[in-house]
C-alpha positions as semicolon CSV with decimal commas, in nm:
position;residue;x (nm);y (nm);z (nm)
1;M;5,775;12,183;9,553
2;R;5,546;12,084;9,841
3;A;5,828;12,119;10,097
4;V;5,916;12,466;9,968
5;I;5,553;12,581;9,988
6;V;5,509;12,437;10,338
7;A;5,827;12,606;10,460
8;A;5,721;12,941;10,311
9;A;5,370;12,919;10,456
10;V;5,490;12,828;10,804
11;A;5,754;13,104;10,799
12;F;5,498;13,364;10,692
13;L;5,246;13,269;10,961
14;I;5,501;13,249;11,243
15;S;5,650;13,583;11,146
16;L;5,314;13,754;11,093
17;F;5,171;13,648;11,429
18;G;5,503;13,626;11,615
19;T;5,625;13,978;11,538
20;P;5,353;14,145;11,754
21;I;5,474;13,927;12,042
22;A;5,829;14,053;11,977
23;I;5,696;14,411;11,973
24;R;5,537;14,366;12,316
25;I;5,844;14,194;12,462
26;F;6,098;14,449;12,335
27;S;5,869;14,738;12,427
28;A;5,839;14,602;12,783
29;L;6,219;14,570;12,797
30;K;6,246;14,931;12,672
31;A;6,459;14,810;12,383
32;G;6,389;15,121;12,178
33;Q;6,596;15,220;11,877
34;P;6,832;15,512;11,954
35;I;6,811;15,781;11,682
36;R;7,106;15,991;11,571
37;T;7,054;16,365;11,592
38;I;7,267;16,409;11,279
39;G;7,056;16,339;10,971
40;P;6,695;16,376;10,862
41;Q;6,501;16,533;11,150
42;T;6,190;16,331;11,061
43;H;6,364;16,028;11,214
44;L;6,356;16,181;11,561
45;G;5,989;16,090;11,585
46;K;6,087;15,722;11,560
47;R;6,278;15,731;11,888
48;G;6,163;15,451;12,117
49;T;6,038;15,219;11,842
50;P;6,146;14,868;11,949
51;T;6,441;14,721;11,764
52;M;6,597;14,372;11,733
53;G;6,292;14,264;11,528
54;G;6,515;14,044;11,315
55;V;6,483;13,784;11,592
56;A;6,123;13,726;11,476
57;F;6,198;13,632;11,116
58;I;6,517;13,444;11,205
59;L;6,325;13,213;11,438
60;A;6,039;13,187;11,187
61;T;6,282;13,072;10,917
62;V;6,446;12,810;11,138
63;F;6,110;12,664;11,248
64;A;5,985;12,672;10,888
65;Y;6,290;12,477;10,773
66;V;6,201;12,203;11,022
67;A;5,841;12,206;10,893
68;G;5,966;12,177;10,535
69;H;6,163;11,866;10,625
70;L;5,860;11,711;10,787
71;A;5,676;11,770;10,459
72;L;5,957;11,591;10,272
73;T;5,882;11,267;10,457
74;T;5,548;11,245;10,272
75;L;5,711;11,248;9,929
76;P;5,804;10,947;9,711
77;D;6,139;10,784;9,792
78;R;6,319;10,940;9,497
79;Q;6,238;11,289;9,619
80;I;6,337;11,253;9,985
81;A;6,708;11,207;9,935
82;Q;6,749;11,536;10,123
83;E;6,505;11,470;10,407
84;K;6,786;11,496;10,665
85;P;6,950;11,833;10,741
86;T;7,254;11,874;10,519
87;M;7,579;12,068;10,537
88;T;7,419;12,320;10,300
89;A;7,144;12,387;10,551
90;L;7,392;12,407;10,838
91;V;7,602;12,661;10,649
92;L;7,309;12,878;10,532
93;L;7,114;12,872;10,857
94;G;7,437;12,903;11,053
95;L;7,527;13,221;10,867
96;F;7,173;13,350;10,919
97;V;7,174;13,286;11,294
98;F;7,533;13,377;11,381
99;C;7,548;13,694;11,170
100;G;7,221;13,784;11,340
101;A;7,390;13,721;11,677
102;V;7,660;13,977;11,595
103;G;7,387;14,224;11,504
104;F;7,196;14,140;11,823
105;L;7,503;14,223;12,030
106;D;7,533;14,555;11,846
107;D;7,164;14,635;11,904
108;F;7,186;14,531;12,270
109;L;7,479;14,764;12,335
110;K;7,295;15,053;12,165
111;V;6,991;14,998;12,384
112;R;7,199;14,957;12,698
113;K;7,403;15,272;12,633
114;K;7,094;15,457;12,507
115;N;7,281;15,591;12,205
116;S;7,369;15,480;11,855
117;D;7,722;15,369;11,952
118;G;7,687;14,993;11,969
119;L;7,952;14,741;11,879
120;S;8,256;14,913;11,729
121;A;8,312;14,888;11,354
122;K;8,622;14,678;11,415
123;G;8,433;14,450;11,653
124;K;8,151;14,402;11,404
125;L;8,393;14,325;11,119
126;L;8,589;14,086;11,341
127;G;8,271;13,897;11,424
128;Q;8,178;13,872;11,057
129;L;8,533;13,761;10,973
130;I;8,528;13,480;11,229
131;I;8,181;13,362;11,122
132;G;8,265;13,383;10,751
133;T;8,590;13,192;10,797
134;G;8,430;12,920;11,008
135;F;8,143;12,852;10,773
136;G;8,367;12,904;10,469
137;I;8,585;12,616;10,587
138;A;8,275;12,403;10,645
139;A;8,150;12,489;10,296
140;L;8,481;12,392;10,131
141;Y;8,615;12,103;10,333
142;F;8,309;11,890;10,419
143;K;8,200;11,681;10,123
144;S;7,880;11,490;10,057
145;T;7,884;11,122;9,967
146;N;7,928;11,212;9,599
147;G;8,218;11,447;9,675
148;Q;8,020;11,769;9,633
149;T;8,087;12,069;9,860
150;V;7,862;12,364;9,944
151;A;8,107;12,613;9,795
152;S;8,339;12,573;9,499
153;E;8,709;12,632;9,448
154;K;8,617;12,833;9,139
155;I;8,465;13,178;9,128
156;S;8,120;13,159;8,974
157;F;7,892;13,379;8,767
158;I;7,591;13,172;8,662
159;R;7,794;12,854;8,694
160;D;8,151;12,795;8,801
161;V;8,395;12,973;8,570
162;S;8,647;12,701;8,486
163;W;8,948;12,933;8,449
164;L;8,881;13,122;8,773
165;D;9,016;12,851;9,002
166;V;9,138;13,010;9,327
167;G;9,192;12,693;9,530
168;K;9,046;12,614;9,870
169;V;9,222;12,888;10,064
170;G;9,135;13,147;9,801
171;S;8,777;13,022;9,793
172;V;8,744;13,064;10,171
173;M;8,873;13,419;10,132
174;V;8,616;13,488;9,859
175;F;8,347;13,334;10,081
176;V;8,439;13,565;10,369
177;F;8,442;13,870;10,141
178;V;8,098;13,790;9,999
179;I;7,948;13,738;10,346
180;M;8,096;14,059;10,482
181;A;8,003;14,261;10,174
182;M;7,643;14,143;10,168
183;S;7,598;14,176;10,546
184;N;7,716;14,535;10,544
185;G;7,529;14,610;10,221
186;V;7,194;14,510;10,371
187;N;7,285;14,690;10,695
188;L;7,352;15,014;10,507
189;T;7,023;14,975;10,319
190;D;6,832;14,944;10,644
191;G;6,735;15,290;10,770
192;L;6,389;15,362;10,630
193;D;6,072;15,177;10,728
194;G;6,049;14,856;10,528
195;L;6,329;14,939;10,282
196;A;6,575;14,659;10,362
197;T;6,292;14,415;10,435
198;G;6,121;14,465;10,101
199;A;6,446;14,457;9,904
200;S;6,552;14,138;10,082
201;I;6,219;13,972;9,997
202;L;6,286;14,031;9,627
203;V;6,643;13,900;9,644
204;L;6,552;13,595;9,855
205;G;6,257;13,525;9,625
206;A;6,494;13,525;9,329
207;Y;6,725;13,279;9,503
208;S;6,433;13,056;9,590
209;L;6,349;13,034;9,219
210;I;6,713;12,972;9,128
211;G;6,745;12,698;9,390
212;F;6,429;12,523;9,278
213;W;6,527;12,548;8,910
214;Q;6,863;12,393;8,992
215;Y;6,685;12,116;9,183
216;R;6,473;12,038;8,878
217;H;6,788;12,028;8,661
218;W;7,031;11,884;8,912
219;C;7,337;11,679;8,823
220;G;7,290;11,490;9,149
221;D;6,954;11,353;9,032
222;D;7,048;11,036;8,842
223;D;6,690;10,978;8,725
224;Y;6,674;11,327;8,574
225;R;7,002;11,283;8,391
226;T;6,900;10,939;8,263
227;T;6,555;11,039;8,137
228;S;6,679;11,368;7,992
229;A;6,998;11,229;7,841
230;L;7,183;11,538;7,957
231;T;7,549;11,580;8,037
232;E;7,698;11,771;8,326
233;Q;7,719;12,072;8,095
234;H;7,339;12,090;8,088
235;C;7,265;12,033;8,458
236;Y;7,376;12,222;8,767
237;Q;7,672;12,113;8,978
238;V;7,548;12,234;9,316
239;R;7,494;12,064;9,649
240;D;7,144;12,021;9,796
241;P;6,950;12,265;9,574
242;L;6,617;12,175;9,736
243;E;6,760;12,286;10,070
244;I;6,864;12,613;9,910
245;A;6,518;12,674;9,765
246;M;6,348;12,584;10,093
247;I;6,560;12,814;10,308
248;A;6,543;13,106;10,065
249;A;6,164;13,073;10,032
250;A;6,120;13,046;10,409
251;A;6,334;13,354;10,474
252;A;6,152;13,553;10,204
253;A;5,811;13,457;10,344
254;A;5,923;13,535;10,699
255;C;6,026;13,880;10,581
256;V;5,683;13,929;10,420
257;G;5,519;13,856;10,755
258;F;5,761;14,093;10,927
259;L;5,702;14,366;10,667
260;W;5,336;14,383;10,777
261;W;5,463;14,543;11,100
262;N;5,780;14,703;10,964
263;T;5,628;14,909;10,684
264;N;5,571;15,281;10,733
265;P;5,502;15,375;11,006
266;A;5,709;15,091;11,148
267;R;5,603;14,940;11,479
268;I;5,933;14,754;11,503
269;F;6,275;14,774;11,336
270;M;6,478;14,472;11,227
271;G;6,792;14,636;11,367
272;D;7,139;14,508;11,295
273;T;7,008;14,173;11,419
274;G;6,798;14,134;11,107
275;A;7,014;14,326;10,860
276;L;7,337;14,136;10,924
277;A;7,147;13,805;10,930
278;L;6,980;13,871;10,595
279;G;7,306;13,983;10,436
280;G;7,489;13,675;10,563
281;L;7,218;13,446;10,428
282;I;7,207;13,616;10,088
283;G;7,585;13,590;10,060
284;G;7,565;13,222;10,151
285;L;7,295;13,162;9,891
286;A;7,509;13,328;9,624
287;V;7,801;13,095;9,698
288;A;7,587;12,781;9,736
289;T;7,406;12,835;9,403
290;R;7,733;12,911;9,222
291;T;7,614;13,265;9,136
292;T;7,870;13,469;9,327
293;L;7,926;13,736;9,063
294;L;7,561;13,729;8,954
295;S;7,466;13,827;9,310
296;V;7,608;14,173;9,237
297;I;7,320;14,213;8,990
298;I;7,050;14,028;9,184
299;G;7,132;14,233;9,495
300;G;7,197;14,543;9,288
301;L;7,022;14,782;9,527
302;F;7,253;14,678;9,812
303;V;7,553;14,734;9,584
304;I;7,432;15,078;9,474
305;I;7,374;15,193;9,832
306;T;7,710;15,054;9,948
307;M;7,888;15,231;9,663
308;S;7,721;15,559;9,758
309;V;7,891;15,533;10,097
310;V;8,227;15,441;9,940
311;I;8,205;15,731;9,692
312;Q;8,111;15,973;9,970
313;I;8,406;15,869;10,187
314;I;8,660;15,877;9,903
315;S;8,536;16,214;9,779
316;F;8,542;16,373;10,124
317;K;8,885;16,237;10,215
318;T;9,046;16,335;9,883
319;T;8,870;16,665;9,798
320;G;8,696;16,769;10,119
321;K;8,365;16,776;9,929
322;R;8,061;16,553;9,953
323;V;7,899;16,405;9,643
324;F;7,569;16,339;9,825
325;R;7,388;16,548;10,085
326;M;7,420;16,245;10,310
327;S;7,502;15,879;10,270
328;P;7,377;15,608;10,245
329;L;7,191;15,711;9,932
330;Q;6,837;15,692;10,074
331;H;6,916;15,974;10,318
332;H;7,037;16,193;10,030
333;F;6,688;16,180;9,881
334;E;6,529;16,244;10,222
335;L;6,729;16,566;10,255
336;A;6,633;16,651;9,897
337;G;6,268;16,658;10,007
338;W;6,142;16,315;9,899
339;S;5,896;16,151;10,135
340;E;6,006;15,831;10,307
341;V;5,732;15,626;10,141
342;N;5,831;15,750;9,793
343;I;6,195;15,660;9,852
344;V;6,112;15,314;9,982
345;V;5,872;15,225;9,699
346;R;6,106;15,354;9,429
347;F;6,402;15,171;9,578
348;W;6,190;14,856;9,592
349;I;6,128;14,901;9,219
350;I;6,503;14,926;9,160
351;A;6,559;14,614;9,371
352;G;6,290;14,430;9,171
353;I;6,443;14,533;8,840
354;C;6,788;14,415;8,954
355;A;6,648;14,080;9,071
356;A;6,455;14,037;8,743
357;I;6,765;14,111;8,535
358;G;6,963;13,860;8,740
359;L;6,697;13,592;8,692
360;G;6,685;13,671;8,321
361;L;7,061;13,623;8,287
362;F;7,042;13,301;8,485
363;Y;6,768;13,158;8,263
364;S;6,931;13,281;7,942
365;D;7,237;13,073;8,024
366;H;7,015;12,764;8,052
367;L;6,859;12,842;7,714
368;A;7,203;12,893;7,557
369;V;7,329;12,560;7,690
370;M;7,019;12,375;7,582
371;G;7,031;12,539;7,241
């Protein structure tokens, strides 16, 4: 627990005090966010607000992870089995950084061209595909000393579903789909001051709790299994759950520090740099904790907003009519007359409810098994 707290604290402080530095740097570089003229006219007043702020919380998370590992060296021998960086950390942080790099390229092109046409949709998807495939292979083909991999060949809900075995190739395909879906889901949610940041804090916080709970009931902990007299049915077959908890907590805390400057009126935007990074990390956490299908509930707000776009496109292409005034969904409510702050707070509530339901389902499975 100490390592998780240290990582979260360091991430929060670096992000809180590092984001103003990012604001000054990106402002000096004139890296202002281009605003589309189509859409809510209130957004035009945000023109020139520095973007690419995701760099701040990405760096904060990486440095916090290092600090968390330094804290592990002070723990008793039994608890420092994960004091060295693991494949789990490489996969999760790799997704975080490289998905962020794709977003950074998109933001850079927008700033350079001085319009909202950054990286093409195909280019963005290709980048996500390459990153997802690369880290998917690492997650499936690189085993720990006990034979455990970061991802599983089975599709998971709260644990692996035994009859949903898709094999290694199928599992890599599922991995890529989850990364791409979550990355674009968070990206679509970003658009109002603090909306994606606050929702991501709730989802990452949930995964931090899941990771730590799995660490406390981990099949890889021989002492726990011996003293508890539990079988593999009662513990969690995951790899490096303490790493998962540490990274999720650090990312959540880094987002809290960033939200101080990103909330309405935002002094900096996370941009695609931050949105794609957060989505990639959340997708990686879902796979690593064996909660792939549960992530649809935990990240329910991202799913709802993504579906609003899908529904809008299908409706317009098939009937010529729009279901919403504008998509993604948050802009529909803006055009309906809701204030930006009201939309953000109410969507945060929805995100919190989804995360709470997901955690409830996760814990109820533990109670059912133990019962």
